[in-house]
C-alpha positions in Angstrom: 0.0 0.0 0.0 1.3 3.4 -0.9 2.1 6.0 1.7 -0.6 8.7 1.9 0.3 12.2 0.7 -0.3 15.2 3.0 -3.6 15.9 1.4 -4.8 12.3 1.9 -4.0 12.0 5.6 -6.8 11.4 8.0 -6.6 14.3 10.5 -8.2 12.1 13.2 -5.6 9.4 12.7 -2.8 12.0 12.9 -4.4 13.4 16.1 -4.6 9.9 17.6 -0.9 9.4 16.8 0.0 12.7 18.4 -2.0 12.0 21.6 -0.8 8.4 21.8 2.9 9.3 21.4 2.5 12.2 23.8 1.0 9.8 26.4 4.0 7.5 26.0 6.3 10.5 26.5 4.4 11.5 29.6 4.7 7.9 30.9 8.5 8.3 30.4 8.5 11.5 32.6 7.9 14.4 30.2 5.3 17.0 31.1 2.0 16.6 29.3 1.9 19.8 27.2 5.5 19.7 26.1 4.9 16.1 25.1 1.8 17.0 23.0 3.6 20.0 21.3 6.7 17.8 20.5 4.5 15.0 19.1 2.6 17.5 16.9 5.8 19.0 15.6 7.2 15.5 14.8 4.0 14.7 12.9 4.1 17.8 10.7 5.7 17.5 7.3 7.7 20.6 7.7 8.7 19.9 11.3 7.8 23.5 12.1 4.6 25.2 13.3 3.6 28.5 14.7 2.1 28.9 18.1 -1.3 29.6 16.5 -1.0 26.4 14.4 0.0 24.3 17.4 -2.8 25.8 19.5 -5.4 25.1 16.8 -4.3 21.6 16.3 -4.0 20.7 20.0 -7.0 22.9 21.0 -5.0 24.7 23.7 -4.2 28.4 24.5 -1.2 30.3 23.2 0.1 30.5 26.8 0.1 26.6 27.1 2.0 26.4 23.8 4.5 29.1 25.0 5.3 27.3 28.2 5.6 24.0 26.4 8.0 25.4 23.8 10.1 27.1 26.4 10.6 23.7 28.2 11.3 21.9 24.9 13.8 24.6 23.8 15.6 24.3 27.2 15.8 20.6 26.6 17.3 21.2 23.1 14.3 19.4 21.5 13.0 22.3 19.5 14.4 25.6 18.2 12.7 28.9 17.5 13.0 30.7 14.2 11.5 33.9 12.9 9.2 33.8 9.9 10.8 36.0 7.2 9.2 39.5 7.2 7.1 38.7 10.3 7.3 39.0 14.0 5.8 35.5 14.3 8.0 32.7 15.5 8.0 29.1 14.2 9.0 26.2 16.4 11.0 23.5 14.7 11.9 20.0 15.6 15.0 18.7 13.8 15.8 15.3 12.5 18.6 15.0 15.1 16.5 16.1 18.1 17.1 12.9 20.1 20.8 13.1 19.5 20.8 16.8 20.6 18.7 16.0 23.7 21.0 13.1 24.7 24.3 14.8 24.1 23.2 18.0 25.9 22.6 15.8 29.0 26.4 15.6 29.2 26.7 18.8 31.2 24.1 17.5 33.7 26.1 14.2 34.1 29.3 16.2 34.6 27.7 18.3 37.4 26.3 15.1 39.0 29.7 13.5 38.8 31.4 16.5 40.5 28.8 16.6 43.2 29.1 12.8 43.8 32.9 13.2 44.0 32.5 15.8 46.7 30.0 13.5 48.5 32.5 10.6 48.5 35.3 12.9 49.7 33.1 14.3 52.6 31.6 10.9 53.6 34.8 8.8 53.1 34.9 6.1 50.5 35.1 3.4 53.3 31.7 4.3 54.9 28.5 2.6 53.6 27.2 5.9 52.3 30.5 6.8 50.7 30.6 3.4 49.0 27.1 3.9 47.7 28.0 7.4 46.4 31.2 6.0 44.9 29.2 3.2 43.1 26.7 5.8 41.8 29.6 8.0 40.6 31.2 5.0 38.8 27.8 4.3 37.2 27.5 7.9 35.8 31.1 7.8 34.6 30.3 4.5 32.8 27.1 5.9 31.3 28.9 9.1 30.2 31.5 7.0 28.2 28.9 4.7 26.8 26.7 7.5 25.6 29.6 9.2 23.9 30.5 5.9 22.1 26.9 5.2 21.2 26.5 8.7 19.7 29.5 8.2 17.5 28.1 4.9 16.3 24.7 6.6 15.7 26.4 9.3 13.5 28.0 6.6 11.4 24.7 4.6 11.2 22.7 7.7 10.3 25.1 8.6 7.6 24.7 5.1 6.1 20.9 5.3 6.2 20.3 9.0 5.3 23.5 10.6 4.2 24.2 14.2 5.2 20.6 15.5 4.4 18.8 13.5 7.3 
């Protein structure tokens, strides 16, 4: 069966996808409105929508969209861009949003590692609490190295699948 073109899509099916995927993101810990906005952007052919378009599709207020976009931008999952010749902003999700979101967690992991090192030093590595913190630190250091290696493998894999344009 051929893929439907944009004009042939069932808006109700698209809405069901957006709400279903958003619900899964919420189960994984994302806030509800950012999850809905993110899913709507993913499901748009251009990957970009204005606040008014998002509000209309999701049946929410501009304030709800604004708060969601602010959160998603802080998480490096969407970017803002001005429409040429307009004061309106468009919000865009990029093909590498998961890569960006994961690699931008590196700064958080580094802060956690530094804090855990301080905890181990203050509690003493021979104490039960110090050992627990030391093991937690070792886990985050391991994850940090694994994520870096995985992202490198992903870049190579993506290049094989999609080339530079992805």
